[in-house]
C-alpha positions as a Markdown table, in Angstrom:
| # | Residue | x | y | z |
|---|---|---|---|---|
| 1 | Met | 6.3 | 3.7 | -9.9 |
| 2 | Leu | 7.5 | 2.9 | -6.4 |
| 3 | Asn | 6.4 | -0.6 | -5.5 |
| 4 | Ile | 7.3 | -3.2 | -8.2 |
| 5 | His | 8.0 | -6.9 | -7.7 |
| 6 | Ser | 10.1 | -9.2 | -9.8 |
| 7 | Tyr | 10.5 | -13.0 | -9.5 |
| 8 | Tyr | 13.2 | -12.2 | -6.9 |
| 9 | Ser | 10.3 | -11.7 | -4.5 |
| 10 | Phe | 10.7 | -15.4 | -3.9 |
| 11 | Lys | 7.6 | -17.6 | -4.0 |
| 12 | Phe | 5.5 | -14.5 | -4.7 |
| 13 | Gly | 6.7 | -12.5 | -7.8 |
| 14 | Val | 6.7 | -14.0 | -11.3 |
| 15 | Ile | 8.3 | -11.4 | -13.7 |
| 16 | Lys | 11.9 | -11.3 | -14.8 |
| 17 | Pro | 13.6 | -7.9 | -14.3 |
| 18 | Asp | 14.3 | -7.7 | -18.0 |
| 19 | Asp | 10.6 | -8.2 | -18.8 |
| 20 | Leu | 9.7 | -5.5 | -16.3 |
| 21 | Leu | 12.1 | -3.1 | -18.0 |
| 22 | Ser | 10.9 | -4.0 | -21.5 |
| 23 | Gln | 7.3 | -3.4 | -20.5 |
| 24 | Ala | 8.3 | -0.1 | -18.9 |
| 25 | Lys | 10.0 | 1.1 | -22.0 |
| 26 | Glu | 7.0 | 0.2 | -24.1 |
| 27 | Tyr | 4.9 | 2.4 | -21.8 |
| 28 | Gly | 7.4 | 5.3 | -22.0 |
| 29 | Ile | 8.4 | 5.0 | -18.4 |
| 30 | Thr | 11.8 | 6.6 | -17.6 |
| 31 | Lys | 12.1 | 6.0 | -13.8 |
| 32 | Met | 11.0 | 3.0 | -11.7 |
| 33 | Ala | 11.8 | 1.4 | -8.4 |
| 34 | Leu | 12.4 | -2.3 | -7.9 |
| 35 | Thr | 11.1 | -3.2 | -4.4 |
| 36 | Asp | 11.2 | -6.9 | -4.0 |
| 37 | Ile | 9.7 | -8.5 | -0.9 |
| 38 | Asn | 12.4 | -9.0 | 1.7 |
| 39 | Ser | 15.0 | -9.3 | -1.0 |
| 40 | Thr | 17.6 | -7.3 | -3.0 |
| 41 | Ser | 18.8 | -10.3 | -5.0 |
| 42 | Gly | 17.5 | -8.8 | -8.3 |
| 43 | Ser | 19.1 | -5.4 | -7.7 |
| 44 | Leu | 22.3 | -5.8 | -9.5 |
| 45 | Ile | 20.8 | -7.2 | -12.7 |
| 46 | Phe | 18.1 | -4.6 | -12.6 |
| 47 | Val | 20.5 | -1.7 | -12.4 |
| 48 | Arg | 22.8 | -3.2 | -15.1 |
| 49 | Glu | 19.9 | -3.8 | -17.5 |
| 50 | Ala | 17.9 | -0.6 | -16.8 |
| 51 | His | 20.4 | 1.6 | -18.7 |
| 52 | Lys | 19.9 | -0.5 | -21.8 |
| 53 | Tyr | 16.3 | 0.6 | -21.8 |
| 54 | Asn | 17.1 | 4.3 | -20.9 |
| 55 | Ile | 15.4 | 3.9 | -17.6 |
| 56 | Lys | 16.6 | 5.4 | -14.3 |
| 57 | Pro | 16.7 | 2.5 | -11.8 |
| 58 | Val | 15.8 | 3.1 | -8.2 |
| 59 | Leu | 16.1 | 0.4 | -5.5 |
| 60 | Gly | 14.2 | -0.5 | -2.4 |
| 61 | Ile | 12.7 | -3.2 | -0.3 |
| 62 | Asp | 9.1 | -4.2 | 0.4 |
| 63 | Phe | 9.4 | -5.2 | 4.0 |
| 64 | Arg | 6.8 | -7.9 | 5.0 |
| 65 | Asn | 6.0 | -10.5 | 7.6 |
| 66 | Gly | 4.8 | -13.3 | 5.3 |
| 67 | Val | 2.4 | -11.5 | 2.9 |
| 68 | Lys | 1.6 | -8.7 | 5.4 |
| 69 | Gln | 3.2 | -5.5 | 4.2 |
| 70 | Gln | 4.8 | -3.4 | 7.0 |
| 71 | Phe | 6.4 | -0.6 | 5.0 |
| 72 | Val | 8.5 | 0.0 | 1.8 |
| 73 | Gly | 11.9 | 1.5 | 2.0 |
| 74 | Ile | 13.2 | 3.4 | -1.1 |
| 75 | Ala | 17.0 | 4.1 | -1.2 |
| 76 | Lys | 17.9 | 7.7 | -1.9 |
| 77 | Asn | 21.5 | 6.7 | -2.8 |
| 78 | Asn | 24.1 | 4.0 | -2.2 |
| 79 | Glu | 24.3 | 4.7 | 1.5 |
| 80 | Gly | 20.5 | 4.3 | 1.8 |
| 81 | Phe | 20.7 | 1.0 | -0.1 |
| 82 | Gln | 23.3 | -0.2 | 2.5 |
| 83 | Glu | 21.0 | 0.9 | 5.3 |
| 84 | Leu | 18.1 | -1.1 | 3.9 |
| 85 | Asn | 20.3 | -4.2 | 3.4 |
| 86 | Glu | 21.7 | -4.1 | 6.9 |
| 87 | Phe | 18.3 | -3.7 | 8.4 |
| 88 | Leu | 16.9 | -6.6 | 6.3 |
| 89 | Ser | 19.9 | -8.9 | 7.1 |
| 90 | Ser | 19.7 | -8.4 | 10.8 |
| 91 | His | 16.0 | -9.3 | 10.9 |
| 92 | Leu | 16.3 | -12.3 | 8.5 |
| 93 | His | 19.4 | -13.8 | 10.1 |
| 94 | Gln | 18.0 | -13.5 | 13.6 |
| 95 | Asn | 14.5 | -14.5 | 12.6 |
| 96 | Ile | 13.1 | -11.3 | 14.0 |
| 97 | Pro | 9.7 | -10.0 | 12.6 |
| 98 | Ile | 9.7 | -6.8 | 10.7 |
| 99 | Pro | 8.3 | -4.0 | 13.0 |
| 100 | Phe | 5.5 | -1.8 | 11.8 |
| 101 | Arg | 7.5 | 1.3 | 12.4 |
| 102 | Ala | 10.6 | 1.7 | 10.4 |
| 103 | Pro | 13.9 | 2.6 | 12.1 |
| 104 | Val | 15.4 | 6.1 | 11.7 |
| 105 | Phe | 17.0 | 5.8 | 8.3 |
| 106 | Lys | 19.3 | 8.7 | 7.1 |
| 107 | Asn | 19.1 | 8.1 | 3.4 |
| 108 | Val | 15.9 | 6.2 | 2.8 |
| 109 | Phe | 12.3 | 7.2 | 2.1 |
| 110 | Val | 9.7 | 5.1 | 4.0 |
| 111 | Ile | 6.2 | 4.5 | 2.7 |
| 112 | Tyr | 3.6 | 3.0 | 5.0 |
| 113 | Pro | 0.5 | 1.4 | 3.5 |
| 114 | Phe | -2.7 | 3.4 | 3.9 |
| 115 | Arg | -4.5 | 0.2 | 4.9 |
| 116 | Lys | -2.4 | 0.2 | 8.1 |
| 117 | Thr | -2.7 | 3.9 | 8.8 |
| 118 | Pro | 0.0 | 4.9 | 11.3 |
| 119 | Asp | -1.2 | 6.4 | 14.5 |
| 120 | Phe | 2.1 | 8.3 | 15.0 |
| 121 | Asp | 3.5 | 11.5 | 13.5 |
| 122 | Leu | 5.6 | 10.9 | 10.4 |
| 123 | Asn | 9.2 | 11.9 | 10.1 |
| 124 | Glu | 10.4 | 14.1 | 7.2 |
| 125 | Asn | 11.3 | 11.0 | 5.2 |
| 126 | Glu | 8.1 | 9.1 | 5.8 |
| 127 | Phe | 4.9 | 9.0 | 3.7 |
| 128 | Ile | 1.6 | 7.2 | 3.3 |
| 129 | Gly | 1.1 | 5.2 | 0.1 |
| 130 | Ile | -2.3 | 5.4 | -1.5 |
| 131 | Arg | -3.4 | 2.5 | -3.7 |
| 132 | Pro | -6.3 | 2.9 | -6.2 |
| 133 | Ala | -8.5 | 0.8 | -3.9 |
| 134 | Asp | -7.8 | 3.2 | -1.1 |
| 135 | Leu | -9.2 | 6.3 | -2.8 |
| 136 | Pro | -12.8 | 5.9 | -1.7 |
| 137 | Arg | -11.7 | 6.0 | 2.0 |
| 138 | Leu | -9.2 | 8.9 | 1.6 |
| 139 | Trp | -11.7 | 11.7 | 2.0 |
| 140 | Ser | -12.6 | 10.5 | 5.5 |
| 141 | Ser | -9.0 | 9.9 | 6.6 |
| 142 | Lys | -7.1 | 12.3 | 8.9 |
| 143 | Trp | -4.3 | 12.2 | 6.4 |
| 144 | Arg | -6.3 | 14.2 | 3.9 |
| 145 | Lys | -5.2 | 17.3 | 5.8 |
| 146 | Gln | -1.6 | 16.5 | 5.1 |
| 147 | Pro | -1.6 | 16.0 | 1.3 |
| 148 | Glu | 2.2 | 16.6 | 1.2 |
| 149 | Lys | 2.6 | 13.2 | 3.0 |
| 150 | Leu | 0.4 | 11.2 | 0.6 |
| 151 | Ile | 1.7 | 9.6 | -2.6 |
| 152 | Ala | 0.3 | 7.4 | -5.3 |
| 153 | Phe | 1.4 | 3.9 | -4.5 |
| 154 | Pro | 0.0 | 1.3 | -6.9 |
| 155 | Thr | 1.6 | -2.1 | -6.6 |
| 156 | Ile | 2.9 | -3.9 | -9.7 |
| 157 | Thr | 3.2 | -7.7 | -9.4 |
| 158 | Phe | 1.5 | -9.1 | -12.5 |
| 159 | Arg | 1.1 | -8.4 | -16.2 |
| 160 | His | -1.9 | -10.5 | -16.9 |
| 161 | Lys | -4.1 | -13.4 | -15.6 |
| 162 | Arg | -1.4 | -16.0 | -16.4 |
| 163 | Asp | 1.1 | -14.2 | -14.1 |
| 164 | Phe | -1.5 | -14.3 | -11.3 |
| 165 | Asn | -2.2 | -18.0 | -11.8 |
| 166 | Thr | 1.6 | -18.7 | -11.6 |
| 167 | His | 1.7 | -16.6 | -8.5 |
| 168 | Arg | -1.0 | -18.7 | -6.9 |
| 169 | Leu | 1.0 | -21.9 | -7.6 |
| 170 | Leu | 4.0 | -20.3 | -5.9 |
| 171 | Arg | 2.0 | -19.3 | -2.9 |
| 172 | Ala | 0.6 | -22.8 | -2.6 |
| 173 | Ile | 4.1 | -24.2 | -2.6 |
| 174 | Asp | 5.2 | -21.7 | 0.0 |
| 175 | Asn | 2.3 | -22.6 | 2.2 |
| 176 | Asn | 2.7 | -26.4 | 1.6 |
| 177 | Thr | -0.9 | -26.7 | 0.6 |
| 178 | Leu | -3.2 | -27.7 | -2.3 |
| 179 | Leu | -4.0 | -24.8 | -4.7 |
| 180 | Ser | -7.7 | -25.4 | -3.9 |
| 181 | Lys | -7.0 | -24.8 | -0.2 |
| 182 | Leu | -4.8 | -21.8 | -0.5 |
| 183 | Pro | -6.3 | -19.0 | 1.6 |
| 184 | Lys | -7.1 | -15.7 | -0.1 |
| 185 | Thr | -5.1 | -14.0 | 2.6 |
| 186 | Glu | -2.0 | -15.7 | 1.3 |
| 187 | Glu | -2.4 | -14.3 | -2.2 |
| 188 | Gly | -1.5 | -11.0 | -3.8 |
| 189 | Asp | -4.2 | -8.7 | -5.2 |
| 190 | Arg | -5.0 | -9.8 | -8.8 |
| 191 | Asn | -5.5 | -6.1 | -9.6 |
| 192 | Asp | -1.8 | -5.3 | -9.0 |
| 193 | Leu | -1.2 | -5.1 | -12.7 |
| 194 | Phe | 1.5 | -3.4 | -14.7 |
| 195 | Gln | -0.4 | -0.5 | -16.4 |
| 196 | Ser | 0.7 | 2.5 | -18.5 |
| 197 | Pro | 1.2 | 5.9 | -16.9 |
| 198 | Lys | -1.9 | 7.1 | -18.6 |
| 199 | Glu | -4.0 | 4.3 | -17.1 |
| 200 | Phe | -2.6 | 5.2 | -13.6 |
| 201 | Glu | -3.3 | 8.9 | -14.3 |
| 202 | Leu | -7.0 | 8.0 | -14.9 |
| 203 | Leu | -7.1 | 6.0 | -11.7 |
| 204 | Phe | -5.9 | 9.0 | -9.7 |
| 205 | Thr | -7.6 | 11.7 | -11.9 |
| 206 | Asp | -9.3 | 13.3 | -8.9 |
| 207 | Tyr | -6.0 | 13.3 | -6.9 |
| 208 | Pro | -3.3 | 14.6 | -9.2 |
| 209 | Tyr | -1.1 | 15.7 | -6.2 |
| 210 | Leu | -0.7 | 12.0 | -5.3 |
| 211 | Leu | 1.1 | 11.3 | -8.6 |
| 212 | Lys | 3.0 | 14.6 | -8.4 |
| 213 | Asn | 4.3 | 13.6 | -4.9 |
| 214 | Ala | 5.3 | 10.2 | -6.1 |
| 215 | Asn | 7.2 | 11.5 | -9.1 |
| 216 | Tyr | 9.0 | 14.1 | -6.9 |
| 217 | Leu | 10.1 | 11.3 | -4.5 |
| 218 | Leu | 11.5 | 9.2 | -7.3 |
| 219 | Ser | 13.3 | 12.2 | -8.7 |
| 220 | Gln | 15.2 | 12.6 | -5.3 |
| 221 | Cys | 16.7 | 9.1 | -5.6 |
C-alpha cells in the first residue's frame, strides 16, 4: 500500500496514524507507506508506532497543488526522505506550485497518477500508479506496453462513511464555504477506503502484475 493519508494531511485526512496501523494489523498487512499530502508531520510517530504492530513503515509525500495530485514520492531510505523534505520545504516556503514532473531524485521512487498520464519517457525510478477506477481505460493506454512501469496504486483516506463526512467538513473549512456549497472537485473520492489485501486483490484480479510491482517497490524501501 503506497498512498495512505492520515490526519496529518491537514484539512483533508481524518485518521490517526495509530488507527491506520491498528487497522493494517487487523488485515494482516506487514508493510505500508504513509504519504500525507504536502506534509511529513506524522512521520515520526508513524515510524515509532509501526514497530509495535510488527509493520514495516515506509515514508513518502503526496505532492499536490490544492487537491490536484501531481505525483507521489516514496523514500527508499533516509537520504530519500531528506530529498523529499527539502523539495517540499523549498516549494512551500517560497509559495511555488508543485510541478507535474518530479525533480531528479537519487533515493526516491516517483509515482505519477494514471489520470494525468505523462507524455514524457519515465526515468528508472518513475512509475505510473493505477487506481481501481483506472482499470477500464488501461487496455487502451500506451502504457499497457510497459507493464514493468505500472503499479497498483489505490488511495487510502477513509475507513467508512463517517470519515468521509468529517473530511467534507474539513474541506469546507479549508475553502471557507458552506458544506452545501462545497464543490465536488474539492473533495476526495469517497471510494478511497481502507480495504483488506484480499479485497484489493479482487479489484486487480485481471492485472496481478500491478500488485506484484507495487509489492516489489515497497520491498526496496
